[in-house]
mmCIF file of the N, C-alpha and C atoms, coordinates in Angstrom:
data_MODEL
# 
_entry.id   MODEL 
# 
loop_
_atom_site.group_PDB 
_atom_site.id 
_atom_site.type_symbol 
_atom_site.label_atom_id 
_atom_site.label_alt_id 
_atom_site.label_comp_id 
_atom_site.label_asym_id 
_atom_site.label_entity_id 
_atom_site.label_seq_id 
_atom_site.pdbx_PDB_ins_code 
_atom_site.Cartn_x 
_atom_site.Cartn_y 
_atom_site.Cartn_z 
_atom_site.occupancy 
_atom_site.B_iso_or_equiv 
_atom_site.pdbx_formal_charge 
_atom_site.auth_seq_id 
_atom_site.auth_comp_id 
_atom_site.auth_asym_id 
_atom_site.auth_atom_id 
_atom_site.pdbx_PDB_model_num 
ATOM 1   N N  . MET A 1 1  ? 18.034 -14.787 -50.788 1.00 0.00 ? 1  MET A N  1 
ATOM 2   C CA . MET A 1 1  ? 18.777 -13.538 -50.849 1.00 0.00 ? 1  MET A CA 1 
ATOM 3   C C  . MET A 1 1  ? 20.257 -13.828 -51.063 1.00 0.00 ? 1  MET A C  1 
ATOM 4   N N  . ILE A 1 2  ? 20.834 -13.184 -52.009 1.00 0.00 ? 2  ILE A N  1 
ATOM 5   C CA . ILE A 1 2  ? 22.254 -13.363 -52.308 1.00 0.00 ? 2  ILE A CA 1 
ATOM 6   C C  . ILE A 1 2  ? 23.011 -12.227 -51.634 1.00 0.00 ? 2  ILE A C  1 
ATOM 7   N N  . SER A 1 3  ? 23.993 -12.588 -50.844 1.00 0.00 ? 3  SER A N  1 
ATOM 8   C CA . SER A 1 3  ? 24.776 -11.548 -50.186 1.00 0.00 ? 3  SER A CA 1 
ATOM 9   C C  . SER A 1 3  ? 26.012 -11.246 -51.020 1.00 0.00 ? 3  SER A C  1 
ATOM 10  N N  . ASN A 1 4  ? 26.568 -10.106 -50.771 1.00 0.00 ? 4  ASN A N  1 
ATOM 11  C CA . ASN A 1 4  ? 27.752 -9.657  -51.498 1.00 0.00 ? 4  ASN A CA 1 
ATOM 12  C C  . ASN A 1 4  ? 29.004 -9.927  -50.674 1.00 0.00 ? 4  ASN A C  1 
ATOM 13  N N  . ASP A 1 5  ? 28.939 -10.919 -49.771 1.00 0.00 ? 5  ASP A N  1 
ATOM 14  C CA . ASP A 1 5  ? 30.080 -11.217 -48.915 1.00 0.00 ? 5  ASP A CA 1 
ATOM 15  C C  . ASP A 1 5  ? 31.271 -11.717 -49.705 1.00 0.00 ? 5  ASP A C  1 
ATOM 16  N N  . ASN A 1 6  ? 31.007 -12.509 -50.751 1.00 0.00 ? 6  ASN A N  1 
ATOM 17  C CA . ASN A 1 6  ? 32.083 -13.114 -51.513 1.00 0.00 ? 6  ASN A CA 1 
ATOM 18  C C  . ASN A 1 6  ? 31.893 -12.832 -53.002 1.00 0.00 ? 6  ASN A C  1 
ATOM 19  N N  . PRO A 1 7  ? 32.582 -11.832 -53.544 1.00 0.00 ? 7  PRO A N  1 
ATOM 20  C CA . PRO A 1 7  ? 32.423 -11.525 -54.970 1.00 0.00 ? 7  PRO A CA 1 
ATOM 21  C C  . PRO A 1 7  ? 32.904 -12.656 -55.867 1.00 0.00 ? 7  PRO A C  1 
ATOM 22  N N  . GLU A 1 8  ? 33.639 -13.632 -55.310 1.00 0.00 ? 8  GLU A N  1 
ATOM 23  C CA . GLU A 1 8  ? 34.100 -14.777 -56.089 1.00 0.00 ? 8  GLU A CA 1 
ATOM 24  C C  . GLU A 1 8  ? 33.002 -15.823 -56.245 1.00 0.00 ? 8  GLU A C  1 
ATOM 25  N N  . ASP A 1 9  ? 31.926 -15.703 -55.479 1.00 0.00 ? 9  ASP A N  1 
ATOM 26  C CA . ASP A 1 9  ? 30.809 -16.638 -55.558 1.00 0.00 ? 9  ASP A CA 1 
ATOM 27  C C  . ASP A 1 9  ? 30.228 -16.576 -56.973 1.00 0.00 ? 9  ASP A C  1 
ATOM 28  N N  . PRO A 1 10 ? 30.007 -17.745 -57.614 1.00 0.00 ? 10 PRO A N  1 
ATOM 29  C CA . PRO A 1 10 ? 29.519 -17.749 -59.006 1.00 0.00 ? 10 PRO A CA 1 
ATOM 30  C C  . PRO A 1 10 ? 28.189 -17.000 -59.185 1.00 0.00 ? 10 PRO A C  1 
ATOM 31  N N  . ASP A 1 11 ? 27.280 -17.143 -58.211 1.00 0.00 ? 11 ASP A N  1 
ATOM 32  C CA . ASP A 1 11 ? 26.001 -16.442 -58.318 1.00 0.00 ? 11 ASP A CA 1 
ATOM 33  C C  . ASP A 1 11 ? 26.197 -14.932 -58.261 1.00 0.00 ? 11 ASP A C  1 
ATOM 34  N N  . THR A 1 12 ? 27.036 -14.488 -57.353 1.00 0.00 ? 12 THR A N  1 
ATOM 35  C CA . THR A 1 12 ? 27.310 -13.060 -57.224 1.00 0.00 ? 12 THR A CA 1 
ATOM 36  C C  . THR A 1 12 ? 28.011 -12.537 -58.472 1.00 0.00 ? 12 THR A C  1 
ATOM 37  N N  . ALA A 1 13 ? 28.962 -13.292 -58.965 1.00 0.00 ? 13 ALA A N  1 
ATOM 38  C CA . ALA A 1 13 ? 29.683 -12.879 -60.169 1.00 0.00 ? 13 ALA A CA 1 
ATOM 39  C C  . ALA A 1 13 ? 28.737 -12.779 -61.363 1.00 0.00 ? 13 ALA A C  1 
ATOM 40  N N  . THR A 1 14 ? 27.803 -13.709 -61.463 1.00 0.00 ? 14 THR A N  1 
ATOM 41  C CA . THR A 1 14 ? 26.821 -13.687 -62.547 1.00 0.00 ? 14 THR A CA 1 
ATOM 42  C C  . THR A 1 14 ? 25.932 -12.450 -62.440 1.00 0.00 ? 14 THR A C  1 
ATOM 43  N N  . LEU A 1 15 ? 25.473 -12.170 -61.222 1.00 0.00 ? 15 LEU A N  1 
ATOM 44  C CA . LEU A 1 15 ? 24.624 -10.993 -61.022 1.00 0.00 ? 15 LEU A CA 1 
ATOM 45  C C  . LEU A 1 15 ? 25.384 -9.702  -61.310 1.00 0.00 ? 15 LEU A C  1 
ATOM 46  N N  . LEU A 1 16 ? 26.639 -9.645  -60.904 1.00 0.00 ? 16 LEU A N  1 
ATOM 47  C CA . LEU A 1 16 ? 27.446 -8.449  -61.167 1.00 0.00 ? 16 LEU A CA 1 
ATOM 48  C C  . LEU A 1 16 ? 27.660 -8.245  -62.665 1.00 0.00 ? 16 LEU A C  1 
ATOM 49  N N  . ALA A 1 17 ? 27.887 -9.335  -63.391 1.00 0.00 ? 17 ALA A N  1 
ATOM 50  C CA . ALA A 1 17 ? 28.074 -9.241  -64.840 1.00 0.00 ? 17 ALA A CA 1 
ATOM 51  C C  . ALA A 1 17 ? 26.783 -8.777  -65.512 1.00 0.00 ? 17 ALA A C  1 
ATOM 52  N N  . GLU A 1 18 ? 25.661 -9.325  -65.092 1.00 0.00 ? 18 GLU A N  1 
ATOM 53  C CA . GLU A 1 18 ? 24.358 -8.917  -65.652 1.00 0.00 ? 18 GLU A CA 1 
ATOM 54  C C  . GLU A 1 18 ? 24.067 -7.466  -65.322 1.00 0.00 ? 18 GLU A C  1 
ATOM 55  N N  . LEU A 1 19 ? 24.388 -7.056  -64.106 1.00 0.00 ? 19 LEU A N  1 
ATOM 56  C CA . LEU A 1 19 ? 24.182 -5.674  -63.693 1.00 0.00 ? 19 LEU A CA 1 
ATOM 57  C C  . LEU A 1 19 ? 25.002 -4.718  -64.563 1.00 0.00 ? 19 LEU A C  1 
ATOM 58  N N  . GLU A 1 20 ? 26.242 -5.074  -64.823 1.00 0.00 ? 20 GLU A N  1 
ATOM 59  C CA . GLU A 1 20 ? 27.102 -4.231  -65.670 1.00 0.00 ? 20 GLU A CA 1 
ATOM 60  C C  . GLU A 1 20 ? 26.556 -4.155  -67.096 1.00 0.00 ? 20 GLU A C  1 
ATOM 61  N N  . ARG A 1 21 ? 26.074 -5.289  -67.612 1.00 0.00 ? 21 ARG A N  1 
ATOM 62  C CA . ARG A 1 21 ? 25.507 -5.315  -68.962 1.00 0.00 ? 21 ARG A CA 1 
ATOM 63  C C  . ARG A 1 21 ? 24.271 -4.422  -69.045 1.00 0.00 ? 21 ARG A C  1 
ATOM 64  N N  . LEU A 1 22 ? 23.419 -4.490  -68.039 1.00 0.00 ? 22 LEU A N  1 
ATOM 65  C CA . LEU A 1 22 ? 22.209 -3.665  -68.028 1.00 0.00 ? 22 LEU A CA 1 
ATOM 66  C C  . LEU A 1 22 ? 22.546 -2.182  -67.907 1.00 0.00 ? 22 LEU A C  1 
ATOM 67  N N  . ARG A 1 23 ? 23.530 -1.863  -67.088 1.00 0.00 ? 23 ARG A N  1 
ATOM 68  C CA . ARG A 1 23 ? 23.943 -0.452  -66.946 1.00 0.00 ? 23 ARG A CA 1 
ATOM 69  C C  . ARG A 1 23 ? 24.476 0.099   -68.271 1.00 0.00 ? 23 ARG A C  1 
ATOM 70  N N  . LEU A 1 24 ? 25.252 -0.729  -68.974 1.00 0.00 ? 24 LEU A N  1 
ATOM 71  C CA . LEU A 1 24 ? 25.788 -0.310  -70.268 1.00 0.00 ? 24 LEU A CA 1 
ATOM 72  C C  . LEU A 1 24 ? 24.667 -0.096  -71.282 1.00 0.00 ? 24 LEU A C  1 
ATOM 73  N N  . GLU A 1 25 ? 23.720 -1.034  -71.316 1.00 0.00 ? 25 GLU A N  1 
ATOM 74  C CA . GLU A 1 25 ? 22.589 -0.895  -72.241 1.00 0.00 ? 25 GLU A CA 1 
ATOM 75  C C  . GLU A 1 25 ? 21.754 0.339   -71.897 1.00 0.00 ? 25 GLU A C  1 
ATOM 76  N N  . HIS A 1 26 ? 21.570 0.595   -70.600 1.00 0.00 ? 26 HIS A N  1 
ATOM 77  C CA . HIS A 1 26 ? 20.820 1.777   -70.152 1.00 0.00 ? 26 HIS A CA 1 
ATOM 78  C C  . HIS A 1 26 ? 21.522 3.053   -70.614 1.00 0.00 ? 26 HIS A C  1 
ATOM 79  N N  . HIS A 1 27 ? 22.843 3.074   -70.460 1.00 0.00 ? 27 HIS A N  1 
ATOM 80  C CA . HIS A 1 27 ? 23.629 4.240   -70.894 1.00 0.00 ? 27 HIS A CA 1 
ATOM 81  C C  . HIS A 1 27 ? 23.533 4.427   -72.403 1.00 0.00 ? 27 HIS A C  1 
ATOM 82  N N  . ASP A 1 28 ? 23.603 3.331   -73.151 1.00 0.00 ? 28 ASP A N  1 
ATOM 83  C CA . ASP A 1 28 ? 23.506 3.406   -74.612 1.00 0.00 ? 28 ASP A CA 1 
ATOM 84  C C  . ASP A 1 28 ? 22.139 3.946   -75.050 1.00 0.00 ? 28 ASP A C  1 
ATOM 85  N N  . LEU A 1 29 ? 21.092 3.500   -74.374 1.00 0.00 ? 29 LEU A N  1 
ATOM 86  C CA . LEU A 1 29 ? 19.756 4.009   -74.699 1.00 0.00 ? 29 LEU A CA 1 
ATOM 87  C C  . LEU A 1 29 ? 19.647 5.496   -74.393 1.00 0.00 ? 29 LEU A C  1 
ATOM 88  N N  . GLU A 1 30 ? 20.231 5.900   -73.284 1.00 0.00 ? 30 GLU A N  1 
ATOM 89  C CA . GLU A 1 30 ? 20.222 7.316   -72.919 1.00 0.00 ? 30 GLU A CA 1 
ATOM 90  C C  . GLU A 1 30 ? 20.905 8.151   -74.003 1.00 0.00 ? 30 GLU A C  1 
ATOM 91  N N  . ALA A 1 31 ? 22.038 7.662   -74.508 1.00 0.00 ? 31 ALA A N  1 
ATOM 92  C CA . ALA A 1 31 ? 22.757 8.360   -75.566 1.00 0.00 ? 31 ALA A CA 1 
ATOM 93  C C  . ALA A 1 31 ? 21.951 8.376   -76.866 1.00 0.00 ? 31 ALA A C  1 
ATOM 94  N N  . ALA A 1 32 ? 21.298 7.264   -77.182 1.00 0.00 ? 32 ALA A N  1 
ATOM 95  C CA . ALA A 1 32 ? 20.500 7.192   -78.409 1.00 0.00 ? 32 ALA A CA 1 
ATOM 96  C C  . ALA A 1 32 ? 19.320 8.165   -78.350 1.00 0.00 ? 32 ALA A C  1 
ATOM 97  N N  . ILE A 1 33 ? 18.668 8.231   -77.206 1.00 0.00 ? 33 ILE A N  1 
ATOM 98  C CA . ILE A 1 33 ? 17.540 9.153   -77.039 1.00 0.00 ? 33 ILE A CA 1 
ATOM 99  C C  . ILE A 1 33 ? 18.018 10.591  -77.176 1.00 0.00 ? 33 ILE A C  1 
ATOM 100 N N  . ALA A 1 34 ? 19.129 10.911  -76.529 1.00 0.00 ? 34 ALA A N  1 
ATOM 101 C CA . ALA A 1 34 ? 19.681 12.266  -76.609 1.00 0.00 ? 34 ALA A CA 1 
ATOM 102 C C  . ALA A 1 34 ? 20.049 12.618  -78.046 1.00 0.00 ? 34 ALA A C  1 
ATOM 103 N N  . ALA A 1 35 ? 20.620 11.669  -78.784 1.00 0.00 ? 35 ALA A N  1 
ATOM 104 C CA . ALA A 1 35 ? 21.003 11.928  -80.173 1.00 0.00 ? 35 ALA A CA 1 
ATOM 105 C C  . ALA A 1 35 ? 19.774 12.162  -81.042 1.00 0.00 ? 35 ALA A C  1 
ATOM 106 N N  . LEU A 1 36 ? 18.733 11.369  -80.842 1.00 0.00 ? 36 LEU A N  1 
ATOM 107 C CA . LEU A 1 36 ? 17.502 11.561  -81.627 1.00 0.00 ? 36 LEU A CA 1 
ATOM 108 C C  . LEU A 1 36 ? 16.867 12.919  -81.347 1.00 0.00 ? 36 LEU A C  1 
ATOM 109 N N  . ILE A 1 37 ? 16.886 13.307  -80.096 1.00 0.00 ? 37 ILE A N  1 
ATOM 110 C CA . ILE A 1 37 ? 16.311 14.610  -79.727 1.00 0.00 ? 37 ILE A CA 1 
ATOM 111 C C  . ILE A 1 37 ? 17.173 15.741  -80.290 1.00 0.00 ? 37 ILE A C  1 
ATOM 112 N N  . ALA A 1 38 ? 18.498 15.571  -80.254 1.00 0.00 ? 38 ALA A N  1 
ATOM 113 C CA . ALA A 1 38 ? 19.417 16.613  -80.728 1.00 0.00 ? 38 ALA A CA 1 
ATOM 114 C C  . ALA A 1 38 ? 19.281 16.867  -82.223 1.00 0.00 ? 38 ALA A C  1 
ATOM 115 N N  . VAL A 1 39 ? 19.043 15.818  -83.000 1.00 0.00 ? 39 VAL A N  1 
ATOM 116 C CA . VAL A 1 39 ? 18.924 16.008  -84.440 1.00 0.00 ? 39 VAL A CA 1 
ATOM 117 C C  . VAL A 1 39 ? 17.503 16.398  -84.837 1.00 0.00 ? 39 VAL A C  1 
ATOM 118 N N  . GLY A 1 40 ? 16.643 16.497  -83.856 1.00 0.00 ? 40 GLY A N  1 
ATOM 119 C CA . GLY A 1 40 ? 15.272 16.933  -84.134 1.00 0.00 ? 40 GLY A CA 1 
ATOM 120 C C  . GLY A 1 40 ? 14.419 15.844  -84.752 1.00 0.00 ? 40 GLY A C  1 
ATOM 121 N N  . ALA A 1 41 ? 14.691 14.614  -84.384 1.00 0.00 ? 41 ALA A N  1 
ATOM 122 C CA . ALA A 1 41 ? 13.892 13.504  -84.907 1.00 0.00 ? 41 ALA A CA 1 
ATOM 123 C C  . ALA A 1 41 ? 12.445 13.672  -84.453 1.00 0.00 ? 41 ALA A C  1 
ATOM 124 N N  . VAL A 1 42 ? 11.544 13.535  -85.385 1.00 0.00 ? 42 VAL A N  1 
ATOM 125 C CA . VAL A 1 42 ? 10.134 13.764  -85.081 1.00 0.00 ? 42 VAL A CA 1 
ATOM 126 C C  . VAL A 1 42 ? 9.393  12.468  -84.755 1.00 0.00 ? 42 VAL A C  1 
ATOM 127 N N  . ASP A 1 43 ? 10.089 11.363  -84.792 1.00 0.00 ? 43 ASP A N  1 
ATOM 128 C CA . ASP A 1 43 ? 9.449  10.091  -84.521 1.00 0.00 ? 43 ASP A CA 1 
ATOM 129 C C  . ASP A 1 43 ? 9.278  9.912   -83.012 1.00 0.00 ? 43 ASP A C  1 
ATOM 130 N N  . GLN A 1 44 ? 8.228  10.538  -82.496 1.00 0.00 ? 44 GLN A N  1 
ATOM 131 C CA . GLN A 1 44 ? 7.966  10.489  -81.065 1.00 0.00 ? 44 GLN A CA 1 
ATOM 132 C C  . GLN A 1 44 ? 7.660  9.067   -80.595 1.00 0.00 ? 44 GLN A C  1 
ATOM 133 N N  . LEU A 1 45 ? 7.097  8.249   -81.468 1.00 0.00 ? 45 LEU A N  1 
ATOM 134 C CA . LEU A 1 45 ? 6.798  6.875   -81.117 1.00 0.00 ? 45 LEU A CA 1 
ATOM 135 C C  . LEU A 1 45 ? 8.089  6.107   -80.829 1.00 0.00 ? 45 LEU A C  1 
ATOM 136 N N  . GLN A 1 46 ? 9.087  6.287   -81.685 1.00 0.00 ? 46 GLN A N  1 
ATOM 137 C CA . GLN A 1 46 ? 10.370 5.617   -81.477 1.00 0.00 ? 46 GLN A CA 1 
ATOM 138 C C  . GLN A 1 46 ? 11.032 6.113   -80.196 1.00 0.00 ? 46 GLN A C  1 
ATOM 139 N N  . ILE A 1 47 ? 11.018 7.411   -79.981 1.00 0.00 ? 47 ILE A N  1 
ATOM 140 C CA . ILE A 1 47 ? 11.613 7.975   -78.763 1.00 0.00 ? 47 ILE A CA 1 
ATOM 141 C C  . ILE A 1 47 ? 10.872 7.453   -77.537 1.00 0.00 ? 47 ILE A C  1 
ATOM 142 N N  . GLY A 1 48 ? 9.556  7.375   -77.610 1.00 0.00 ? 48 GLY A N  1 
ATOM 143 C CA . GLY A 1 48 ? 8.767  6.856   -76.499 1.00 0.00 ? 48 GLY A CA 1 
ATOM 144 C C  . GLY A 1 48 ? 9.093  5.407   -76.189 1.00 0.00 ? 48 GLY A C  1 
ATOM 145 N N  . ARG A 1 49 ? 9.277  4.607   -77.241 1.00 0.00 ? 49 ARG A N  1 
ATOM 146 C CA . ARG A 1 49 ? 9.633  3.194   -77.040 1.00 0.00 ? 49 ARG A CA 1 
ATOM 147 C C  . ARG A 1 49 ? 11.008 3.060   -76.391 1.00 0.00 ? 49 ARG A C  1 
ATOM 148 N N  . LEU A 1 50 ? 11.948 3.887   -76.832 1.00 0.00 ? 50 LEU A N  1 
ATOM 149 C CA . LEU A 1 50 ? 13.289 3.849   -76.239 1.00 0.00 ? 50 LEU A CA 1 
ATOM 150 C C  . LEU A 1 50 ? 13.246 4.251   -74.765 1.00 0.00 ? 50 LEU A C  1 
ATOM 151 N N  . LYS A 1 51 ? 12.450 5.269   -74.454 1.00 0.00 ? 51 LYS A N  1 
ATOM 152 C CA . LYS A 1 51 ? 12.322 5.709   -73.064 1.00 0.00 ? 51 LYS A CA 1 
ATOM 153 C C  . LYS A 1 51 ? 11.674 4.625   -72.199 1.00 0.00 ? 51 LYS A C  1 
ATOM 154 N N  . LYS A 1 52 ? 10.686 3.949   -72.760 1.00 0.00 ? 52 LYS A N  1 
ATOM 155 C CA . LYS A 1 52 ? 10.023 2.874   -72.025 1.00 0.00 ? 52 LYS A CA 1 
ATOM 156 C C  . LYS A 1 52 ? 11.005 1.735   -71.753 1.00 0.00 ? 52 LYS A C  1 
ATOM 157 N N  . ARG A 1 53 ? 11.812 1.386   -72.754 1.00 0.00 ? 53 ARG A N  1 
ATOM 158 C CA . ARG A 1 53 ? 12.830 0.347   -72.589 1.00 0.00 ? 53 ARG A CA 1 
ATOM 159 C C  . ARG A 1 53 ? 13.850 0.763   -71.536 1.00 0.00 ? 53 ARG A C  1 
ATOM 160 N N  . LYS A 1 54 ? 14.235 2.042   -71.556 1.00 0.00 ? 54 LYS A N  1 
ATOM 161 C CA . LYS A 1 54 ? 15.203 2.557   -70.594 1.00 0.00 ? 54 LYS A CA 1 
ATOM 162 C C  . LYS A 1 54 ? 14.654 2.450   -69.169 1.00 0.00 ? 54 LYS A C  1 
ATOM 163 N N  . LEU A 1 55 ? 13.378 2.755   -68.983 1.00 0.00 ? 55 LEU A N  1 
ATOM 164 C CA . LEU A 1 55 ? 12.767 2.635   -67.660 1.00 0.00 ? 55 LEU A CA 1 
ATOM 165 C C  . LEU A 1 55 ? 12.704 1.180   -67.203 1.00 0.00 ? 55 LEU A C  1 
ATOM 166 N N  . ALA A 1 56 ? 12.412 0.276   -68.120 1.00 0.00 ? 56 ALA A N  1 
ATOM 167 C CA . ALA A 1 56 ? 12.375 -1.148  -67.778 1.00 0.00 ? 56 ALA A CA 1 
ATOM 168 C C  . ALA A 1 56 ? 13.770 -1.621  -67.349 1.00 0.00 ? 56 ALA A C  1 
ATOM 169 N N  . LEU A 1 57 ? 14.796 -1.148  -68.033 1.00 0.00 ? 57 LEU A N  1 
ATOM 170 C CA . LEU A 1 57 ? 16.164 -1.496  -67.655 1.00 0.00 ? 57 LEU A CA 1 
ATOM 171 C C  . LEU A 1 57 ? 16.494 -0.950  -66.271 1.00 0.00 ? 57 LEU A C  1 
ATOM 172 N N  . ARG A 1 58 ? 16.065 0.260   -65.986 1.00 0.00 ? 58 ARG A N  1 
ATOM 173 C CA . ARG A 1 58 ? 16.305 0.866   -64.676 1.00 0.00 ? 58 ARG A CA 1 
ATOM 174 C C  . ARG A 1 58 ? 15.675 0.006   -63.582 1.00 0.00 ? 58 ARG A C  1 
ATOM 175 N N  . ASP A 1 59 ? 14.456 -0.490  -63.832 1.00 0.00 ? 59 ASP A N  1 
ATOM 176 C CA . ASP A 1 59 ? 13.788 -1.353  -62.858 1.00 0.00 ? 59 ASP A CA 1 
ATOM 177 C C  . ASP A 1 59 ? 14.585 -2.630  -62.616 1.00 0.00 ? 59 ASP A C  1 
ATOM 178 N N  . LYS A 1 60 ? 15.107 -3.230  -63.686 1.00 0.00 ? 60 LYS A N  1 
ATOM 179 C CA . LYS A 1 60 ? 15.905 -4.451  -63.553 1.00 0.00 ? 60 LYS A CA 1 
ATOM 180 C C  . LYS A 1 60 ? 17.203 -4.172  -62.796 1.00 0.00 ? 60 LYS A C  1 
ATOM 181 N N  . ILE A 1 61 ? 17.811 -3.016  -63.073 1.00 0.00 ? 61 ILE A N  1 
ATOM 182 C CA . ILE A 1 61 ? 19.051 -2.632  -62.397 1.00 0.00 ? 61 ILE A CA 1 
ATOM 183 C C  . ILE A 1 61 ? 18.810 -2.491  -60.897 1.00 0.00 ? 61 ILE A C  1 
ATOM 184 N N  . VAL A 1 62 ? 17.742 -1.800  -60.538 1.00 0.00 ? 62 VAL A N  1 
ATOM 185 C CA . VAL A 1 62 ? 17.417 -1.611  -59.118 1.00 0.00 ? 62 VAL A CA 1 
ATOM 186 C C  . VAL A 1 62 ? 17.153 -2.958  -58.449 1.00 0.00 ? 62 VAL A C  1 
ATOM 187 N N  . PHE A 1 63 ? 16.442 -3.854  -59.137 1.00 0.00 ? 63 PHE A N  1 
ATOM 188 C CA . PHE A 1 63 ? 16.160 -5.170  -58.584 1.00 0.00 ? 63 PHE A CA 1 
ATOM 189 C C  . PHE A 1 63 ? 17.453 -5.939  -58.316 1.00 0.00 ? 63 PHE A C  1 
ATOM 190 N N  . LEU A 1 64 ? 18.367 -5.941  -59.292 1.00 0.00 ? 64 LEU A N  1 
ATOM 191 C CA . LEU A 1 64 ? 19.634 -6.656  -59.114 1.00 0.00 ? 64 LEU A CA 1 
ATOM 192 C C  . LEU A 1 64 ? 20.490 -6.034  -58.018 1.00 0.00 ? 64 LEU A C  1 
ATOM 193 N N  . GLU A 1 65 ? 20.495 -4.707  -57.943 1.00 0.00 ? 65 GLU A N  1 
ATOM 194 C CA . GLU A 1 65 ? 21.250 -4.043  -56.875 1.00 0.00 ? 65 GLU A CA 1 
ATOM 195 C C  . GLU A 1 65 ? 20.698 -4.448  -55.512 1.00 0.00 ? 65 GLU A C  1 
ATOM 196 N N  . ASP A 1 66 ? 19.385 -4.561  -55.407 1.00 0.00 ? 66 ASP A N  1 
ATOM 197 C CA . ASP A 1 66 ? 18.770 -5.003  -54.153 1.00 0.00 ? 66 ASP A CA 1 
ATOM 198 C C  . ASP A 1 66 ? 19.168 -6.438  -53.827 1.00 0.00 ? 66 ASP A C  1 
ATOM 199 N N  . GLN A 1 67 ? 19.289 -7.293  -54.843 1.00 0.00 ? 67 GLN A N  1 
ATOM 200 C CA . GLN A 1 67 ? 19.693 -8.673  -54.625 1.00 0.00 ? 67 GLN A CA 1 
ATOM 201 C C  . GLN A 1 67 ? 21.130 -8.763  -54.123 1.00 0.00 ? 67 GLN A C  1 
ATOM 202 N N  . LEU A 1 68 ? 21.967 -7.834  -54.561 1.00 0.00 ? 68 LEU A N  1 
ATOM 203 C CA . LEU A 1 68 ? 23.371 -7.857  -54.191 1.00 0.00 ? 68 LEU A CA 1 
ATOM 204 C C  . LEU A 1 68 ? 23.652 -7.170  -52.857 1.00 0.00 ? 68 LEU A C  1 
ATOM 205 N N  . THR A 1 69 ? 22.718 -6.373  -52.369 1.00 0.00 ? 69 THR A N  1 
ATOM 206 C CA . THR A 1 69 ? 22.906 -5.646  -51.126 1.00 0.00 ? 69 THR A CA 1 
ATOM 207 C C  . THR A 1 69 ? 22.350 -6.469  -49.971 1.00 0.00 ? 69 THR A C  1 
ATOM 208 N N  . PRO A 1 70 ? 23.172 -6.796  -49.007 1.00 0.00 ? 70 PRO A N  1 
ATOM 209 C CA . PRO A 1 70 ? 22.674 -7.593  -47.881 1.00 0.00 ? 70 PRO A CA 1 
ATOM 210 C C  . PRO A 1 70 ? 21.658 -6.799  -47.057 1.00 0.00 ? 70 PRO A C  1 
ATOM 211 N N  . ASP A 1 71 ? 20.668 -7.524  -46.537 1.00 0.00 ? 71 ASP A N  1 
ATOM 212 C CA . ASP A 1 71 ? 19.692 -6.896  -45.657 1.00 0.00 ? 71 ASP A CA 1 
ATOM 213 C C  . ASP A 1 71 ? 20.341 -6.539  -44.341 1.00 0.00 ? 71 ASP A C  1 
ATOM 214 N N  . ILE A 1 72 ? 20.000 -5.376  -43.828 1.00 0.00 ? 72 ILE A N  1 
ATOM 215 C CA . ILE A 1 72 ? 20.514 -4.943  -42.530 1.00 0.00 ? 72 ILE A CA 1 
ATOM 216 C C  . ILE A 1 72 ? 19.357 -5.030  -41.549 1.00 0.00 ? 72 ILE A C  1 
ATOM 217 N N  . ILE A 1 73 ? 19.525 -5.833  -40.537 1.00 0.00 ? 73 ILE A N  1 
ATOM 218 C CA . ILE A 1 73 ? 18.485 -5.980  -39.532 1.00 0.00 ? 73 ILE A CA 1 
ATOM 219 C C  . ILE A 1 73 ? 18.659 -4.878  -38.508 1.00 0.00 ? 73 ILE A C  1 
ATOM 220 N N  . ALA A 1 74 ? 17.641 -4.053  -38.395 1.00 0.00 ? 74 ALA A N  1 
ATOM 221 C CA . ALA A 1 74 ? 17.727 -2.911  -37.483 1.00 0.00 ? 74 ALA A CA 1 
ATOM 222 C C  . ALA A 1 74 ? 17.220 -3.275  -36.113 1.00 0.00 ? 74 ALA A C  1 
# 
């Protein structure tokens, strides 16, 4: 488990950079899907693939956020 105690830690910095990259890609996919829907694109297969990719990115984002969040022992 990687803690977020020291943002200067190379592992933490790497995870934060990857997390930011994934968030940006997720946002870009969201915009692309919205644009395709707005122009009335009928290629449902392409839209479905983009949505599937967006969900996969969301899963990776959640996983990385969990890695960066320290466990709290109750």
